[in-house]
Backbone bond lengths (Angstrom), bond angles and torsions (degrees), N, CA, C in turn:
res aa  C-N    CA-C-N  psi(-1)  N-CA   C-N-CA  omega(-1)  CA-C   N-CA-C  phi
1 M - - - 1.439 - - 1.519 111.78 -
2 A 1.352 115.33 -39.73 1.463 119.36 -179.30 1.507 110.83 -65.24
3 S 1.357 117.86 -34.68 1.457 119.29 179.81 1.520 111.36 -70.86
4 V 1.308 117.90 -31.82 1.486 122.05 176.84 1.535 109.33 -66.28
5 V 1.326 115.59 -45.43 1.481 120.41 -179.34 1.533 109.49 -64.39
6 S 1.316 117.78 -44.17 1.458 119.29 179.33 1.510 111.66 -67.39
7 S 1.325 117.53 -35.28 1.468 119.64 174.98 1.517 112.43 -64.39
8 L 1.342 115.97 -39.84 1.469 120.39 177.63 1.545 111.11 -65.69
9 L 1.335 116.73 -40.75 1.458 121.24 178.08 1.508 111.22 -63.46
10 I 1.321 116.44 -43.59 1.466 119.61 178.61 1.522 110.29 -64.27
11 A 1.346 117.81 -40.99 1.476 121.68 177.80 1.522 110.51 -61.79
12 L 1.337 117.36 -43.61 1.474 120.64 179.17 1.531 111.89 -64.45
13 V 1.348 116.63 -41.12 1.482 120.32 178.14 1.529 109.61 -63.44
14 V 1.337 117.87 -45.39 1.447 120.69 -179.65 1.526 110.44 -64.05
15 A 1.351 118.02 -42.75 1.479 121.70 179.19 1.537 108.23 -62.43
16 G 1.307 118.69 -41.32 1.456 121.46 178.92 1.494 112.46 -63.94
17 L 1.325 117.24 -41.29 1.482 121.44 176.16 1.508 112.45 -63.15
18 V 1.339 116.04 -43.00 1.462 120.70 179.03 1.534 109.85 -63.33
19 A 1.344 117.20 -42.25 1.479 120.63 179.49 1.513 109.85 -64.97
20 A 1.329 117.88 -43.22 1.440 120.98 179.43 1.513 112.18 -63.11
21 L 1.329 117.14 -41.70 1.461 121.86 178.54 1.532 110.39 -64.04
22 A 1.342 117.18 -42.69 1.446 121.95 -179.99 1.537 109.99 -62.70
23 T 1.308 116.69 -42.44 1.477 121.80 178.20 1.532 110.65 -61.81
24 L 1.307 117.14 -43.51 1.468 120.74 179.01 1.517 111.47 -64.65
25 L 1.311 116.99 -40.36 1.476 119.40 179.54 1.520 111.10 -65.74
26 V 1.309 117.45 -44.52 1.482 119.80 179.75 1.518 110.05 -65.79
27 A 1.323 118.46 -43.69 1.457 121.70 177.39 1.511 111.77 -61.86
28 G 1.326 116.23 -38.24 1.462 121.02 179.51 1.532 112.08 -63.87
29 R 1.307 116.58 -37.17 1.482 120.08 176.17 1.498 111.66 -62.94
30 G 1.330 116.55 -42.42 1.464 120.37 178.31 1.521 111.38 -63.61
31 D 1.335 117.66 -39.85 1.453 120.46 177.37 1.518 111.01 -63.83
32 S 1.333 115.71 -39.77 1.490 118.66 179.76 1.509 110.60 -63.30
33 A 1.316 117.33 -41.97 1.471 121.82 179.26 1.518 109.70 -64.10
34 E 1.336 117.33 -45.42 1.454 120.66 179.27 1.508 111.30 -66.48
35 D 1.325 118.77 -38.02 1.457 122.21 176.55 1.531 110.40 -62.06
36 A 1.335 116.24 -42.06 1.472 119.91 178.74 1.516 111.46 -64.89
37 R 1.322 115.38 -39.40 1.473 120.22 179.09 1.515 110.26 -64.44
38 R 1.323 117.18 -45.20 1.460 121.41 178.92 1.557 109.67 -63.22
39 A 1.302 115.99 -40.52 1.466 119.94 178.61 1.528 111.07 -62.45
40 A 1.321 117.32 -37.39 1.470 120.43 176.93 1.502 111.66 -65.35
41 F 1.335 117.03 -42.37 1.471 120.28 175.52 1.537 111.11 -58.96
42 I 1.324 115.34 -46.47 1.466 120.93 -178.49 1.526 110.50 -63.63
43 D 1.308 117.51 -47.37 1.445 121.70 -179.03 1.531 111.75 -60.48
44 T 1.336 116.84 -41.41 1.460 120.24 179.55 1.523 111.67 -65.92
45 A 1.329 115.77 -45.61 1.507 118.95 177.85 1.539 110.82 -61.58
46 R 1.335 115.85 -45.42 1.468 120.41 -179.00 1.541 110.78 -59.92
47 Q 1.310 116.48 -49.09 1.453 119.70 -176.54 1.527 111.96 -67.36
48 S 1.324 116.89 -37.66 1.470 119.50 -179.95 1.525 112.03 -66.62
49 V 1.324 117.35 -40.18 1.453 119.36 176.62 1.533 110.09 -68.50
50 Q 1.320 116.21 -40.44 1.478 119.95 175.14 1.547 110.46 -56.97
51 D 1.323 115.81 -44.36 1.470 119.99 179.97 1.545 111.62 -66.12
52 L 1.339 116.09 -40.09 1.458 119.40 -179.18 1.515 111.53 -65.87
53 T 1.324 117.09 -36.98 1.472 120.24 -174.43 1.525 113.41 -92.48
54 T 1.357 117.19 -2.21 1.463 120.67 177.27 1.524 108.07 -116.14
55 L 1.306 115.55 102.91 1.454 123.72 -179.98 1.524 109.60 -133.91
56 R 1.327 116.68 135.84 1.464 120.52 -179.53 1.547 109.87 -129.48
57 S 1.289 114.47 144.80 1.469 118.87 -176.84 1.518 112.08 -61.71
58 D 1.324 118.29 -31.30 1.465 119.55 -177.88 1.539 113.89 -85.70
59 S 1.347 115.71 -2.71 1.495 117.64 179.85 1.546 109.81 -145.50
60 A 1.335 115.81 27.04 1.486 119.88 -173.75 1.500 113.06 -55.18
61 R 1.328 117.46 -47.93 1.458 118.38 -175.78 1.526 111.49 -67.27
62 A 1.284 118.73 -39.20 1.483 121.43 176.92 1.536 110.55 -67.44
63 D 1.323 117.93 -37.36 1.472 120.89 176.67 1.504 111.11 -61.34
64 I 1.341 116.29 -45.01 1.473 120.94 -179.48 1.532 110.47 -69.32
65 D 1.327 117.22 -40.52 1.457 120.10 178.38 1.531 111.73 -61.70
66 R 1.295 117.46 -33.64 1.483 121.07 178.20 1.519 109.74 -62.98
67 L 1.344 116.76 -42.62 1.448 119.76 177.32 1.537 111.91 -67.17
68 L 1.300 116.73 -41.93 1.461 120.33 178.58 1.547 112.77 -63.18
69 A 1.311 115.99 -32.96 1.468 120.39 179.80 1.520 111.89 -64.52
70 A 1.317 117.43 -26.08 1.471 121.82 -178.49 1.534 111.35 -104.31
71 S 1.349 116.75 22.47 1.454 120.21 -179.05 1.518 111.22 -126.48
72 T 1.325 115.01 168.91 1.460 121.01 -176.50 1.530 109.02 -155.70
73 G 1.311 116.31 169.83 1.457 122.64 170.78 1.522 114.50 61.38
74 E 1.333 113.57 -142.83 1.468 120.24 -175.62 1.514 112.29 -62.71
75 F 1.341 117.24 -39.36 1.465 118.37 178.91 1.513 111.13 -60.97
76 R 1.319 117.15 -45.41 1.454 120.07 179.80 1.520 111.51 -62.05
77 A 1.333 116.71 -42.30 1.448 121.20 -178.71 1.541 110.81 -65.08
78 T 1.319 115.67 -45.71 1.472 119.90 -178.19 1.536 110.87 -69.66
79 F 1.308 118.01 -50.88 1.445 120.40 -178.08 1.534 110.50 -67.71
80 G 1.314 116.53 -39.60 1.479 120.83 177.70 1.492 111.91 -60.52
81 G 1.338 117.79 -35.22 1.457 121.76 179.78 1.532 112.40 -69.91
82 R 1.329 115.81 -19.38 1.488 119.99 178.40 1.498 113.08 -105.49
83 A 1.325 116.59 2.10 1.477 119.91 -172.38 1.530 112.52 -62.85
84 D 1.314 118.94 -41.93 1.461 120.66 -178.59 1.520 111.77 -64.76
85 S 1.340 116.42 -45.91 1.459 117.70 179.90 1.537 112.43 -66.77
86 L 1.336 117.63 -34.80 1.471 120.95 176.92 1.527 109.31 -66.33
87 A 1.321 118.02 -43.33 1.458 121.15 -179.77 1.521 109.48 -61.67
88 K 1.324 118.10 -45.02 1.452 121.51 179.79 1.528 111.49 -62.43
89 A 1.330 117.16 -41.03 1.470 120.00 179.69 1.509 111.07 -65.36
90 V 1.338 117.60 -41.91 1.460 121.20 178.95 1.538 110.09 -64.16
91 E 1.324 116.61 -42.64 1.457 120.71 -179.30 1.504 112.50 -67.99
92 S 1.323 118.26 -46.41 1.479 121.32 -175.75 1.544 109.60 -72.78
93 G 1.311 118.49 -30.68 1.468 120.47 179.19 1.529 112.92 -86.85
94 Q 1.319 115.99 1.65 1.474 122.42 -177.51 1.534 109.84 48.11
95 V 1.308 115.75 50.24 1.435 123.08 -178.17 1.527 110.97 -77.90
96 D 1.302 115.83 136.34 1.454 123.02 170.70 1.508 106.09 -129.19
97 A 1.315 115.78 103.95 1.462 121.16 -177.39 1.523 108.83 -117.25
98 E 1.314 115.47 124.90 1.490 121.32 -179.25 1.518 106.86 -116.03
99 G 1.350 114.67 117.40 1.447 120.92 179.78 1.535 112.19 -96.12
100 K 1.323 114.67 153.20 1.455 119.96 175.22 1.506 107.82 -144.20
101 V 1.333 115.41 118.42 1.468 120.65 177.29 1.511 107.80 -77.44
102 E 1.322 116.25 125.47 1.466 122.28 -177.84 1.556 111.97 -94.28
103 A 1.341 116.90 -34.92 1.451 120.75 -177.17 1.525 111.35 -160.57
104 V 1.320 115.99 148.61 1.446 123.29 175.60 1.520 108.82 -135.80
105 G 1.302 116.25 132.75 1.457 120.25 177.76 1.527 110.40 -137.05
106 I 1.293 115.86 146.56 1.452 120.61 178.49 1.525 108.48 -85.43
107 E 1.315 117.03 124.43 1.459 121.67 175.84 1.522 109.92 -86.90
108 Q 1.344 116.39 -42.08 1.446 120.55 -179.98 1.519 109.51 -159.76
109 V 1.357 115.70 146.99 1.459 121.96 178.00 1.517 107.12 -124.12
110 G 1.307 116.31 129.40 1.443 121.47 175.79 1.521 111.62 -112.64
111 E 1.304 115.13 -167.51 1.455 119.98 -176.25 1.526 112.31 -62.53
112 D 1.313 117.80 -42.08 1.470 120.68 -178.13 1.512 113.18 -134.81
113 Q 1.329 115.96 20.50 1.481 119.25 177.88 1.498 110.25 -156.61
114 A 1.347 114.31 165.99 1.476 121.00 174.67 1.499 107.46 -141.84
115 V 1.334 115.67 151.51 1.455 122.51 173.64 1.517 106.07 -114.06
116 L 1.326 116.15 126.40 1.462 121.54 -175.29 1.520 110.27 -124.63
117 L 1.317 115.68 151.67 1.464 121.80 174.03 1.517 107.37 -108.32
118 V 1.335 115.24 131.46 1.451 121.29 -176.11 1.502 108.54 -127.73
119 A 1.332 117.26 130.81 1.451 123.64 175.10 1.534 107.39 -107.55
120 A 1.339 116.08 133.02 1.454 119.88 -177.29 1.514 109.97 -144.31
121 N 1.328 115.50 152.92 1.457 122.53 171.26 1.520 107.57 -115.11
122 Q 1.314 115.43 151.62 1.445 121.75 179.84 1.534 109.00 -136.74
123 T 1.312 116.53 127.50 1.462 121.29 176.37 1.536 107.12 -105.00
124 I 1.335 114.95 121.55 1.472 119.56 -173.31 1.519 110.11 -119.99
125 T 1.319 115.13 135.82 1.473 121.85 166.44 1.522 105.92 -126.79
126 N 1.345 115.13 150.86 1.480 118.06 177.20 1.528 109.03 -154.35
127 S 1.298 117.11 -180.00 1.455 122.02 -174.85 1.526 111.99 -69.08
128 D 1.327 118.76 -21.28 1.445 122.39 -179.60 1.523 113.54 -85.98
129 N 1.332 116.73 -18.40 1.460 119.03 -174.49 1.531 109.36 -139.83
130 A 1.321 115.32 116.23 1.464 120.38 -177.87 1.529 112.20 -70.17
131 E 1.334 116.01 -29.19 1.463 119.09 -178.00 1.541 108.98 -90.55
132 S 1.313 112.68 147.17 1.487 119.03 178.29 1.554 108.60 -71.37
133 E 1.304 113.32 147.06 1.443 121.11 175.27 1.532 107.95 -120.39
134 V 1.321 116.19 132.47 1.475 119.71 -179.62 1.527 107.55 -105.85
135 R 1.319 113.72 128.80 1.472 121.01 178.69 1.529 108.43 -119.38
136 T 1.322 114.54 145.07 1.457 120.90 178.12 1.527 108.56 -114.49
137 Y 1.315 115.49 134.42 1.459 121.43 -177.79 1.539 110.29 -130.19
138 R 1.329 114.43 151.62 1.470 121.42 168.15 1.520 105.50 -127.84
139 F 1.306 114.89 133.70 1.456 121.75 -178.91 1.529 110.41 -122.90
140 R 1.319 114.79 148.83 1.461 121.83 166.60 1.536 104.79 -108.63
141 V 1.307 115.50 118.46 1.461 121.07 -172.56 1.534 107.77 -117.66
142 T 1.325 116.36 128.57 1.452 121.64 173.77 1.531 109.05 -101.42
143 V 1.323 114.89 123.25 1.468 120.57 179.42 1.521 108.56 -116.82
144 V 1.305 116.34 133.86 1.472 121.61 -179.30 1.521 110.23 -117.07
145 E 1.316 113.96 155.12 1.464 121.10 171.44 1.522 106.54 -97.31
146 E 1.340 116.16 124.90 1.450 119.57 177.17 1.534 108.46 -154.71
147 D 1.316 114.81 139.96 1.458 121.43 178.29 1.522 113.06 50.82
148 G 1.325 116.54 38.30 1.453 121.42 175.55 1.501 115.16 75.99
149 R 1.342 118.47 16.12 1.453 121.83 179.51 1.532 108.05 -142.52
150 T 1.302 115.64 166.33 1.464 120.68 171.86 1.526 109.84 -104.21
151 A 1.313 116.07 143.18 1.468 120.93 -177.87 1.537 108.54 -147.60
152 V 1.321 114.86 152.26 1.467 120.32 178.44 1.491 109.61 -81.48
153 S 1.367 116.74 126.34 1.439 121.12 178.73 1.533 110.76 -112.04
154 G 1.312 117.46 -7.25 1.467 120.18 177.55 1.512 110.34 -161.74
155 M 1.346 115.72 146.68 1.458 121.71 177.64 1.505 107.23 -152.94
156 E 1.311 115.60 130.82 1.460 119.95 178.20 1.545 109.21 -143.31
157 F 1.344 113.32 153.33 1.458 119.24 175.29 1.519 107.61 -77.79
158 V 1.326 117.06 144.18 1.480 120.67 173.49 1.517 108.54 -127.43
159 N 1.321 114.53 152.85 1.476 120.33 178.85 1.512 109.20 -94.12
């Protein structure tokens, strides 16, 4: 009788360990998918701010088009409507602006979007000023998931 009870206890312990391991594996897969999703939001916000803060007079239109390609919705419509005038200003002012993203953090994640805070520096030279000027910016960037990709749907300066 004692061997039957000990066999049952061993079987229960083994079954419990198998169930716990299965639960951890399934939960781990969900975490990996969520981690990948968050990484995609971060990468999109980082690259979009990098593209916005890096503009050169000899490639202004291509620089702006790169940002527009990763955007959607109201941001794309608003920024796209100003793209030609921005390109002309960069070209005529012989602007060379080099951006560097310093930090990105997720403020909030929703079902199909995330809001991120991005800190960046920009070093600017132009035809009016021989010395470089360094500017510091903070942005709130909204990134959405649509059509199997992430895209910027909003960007604003924050203090």
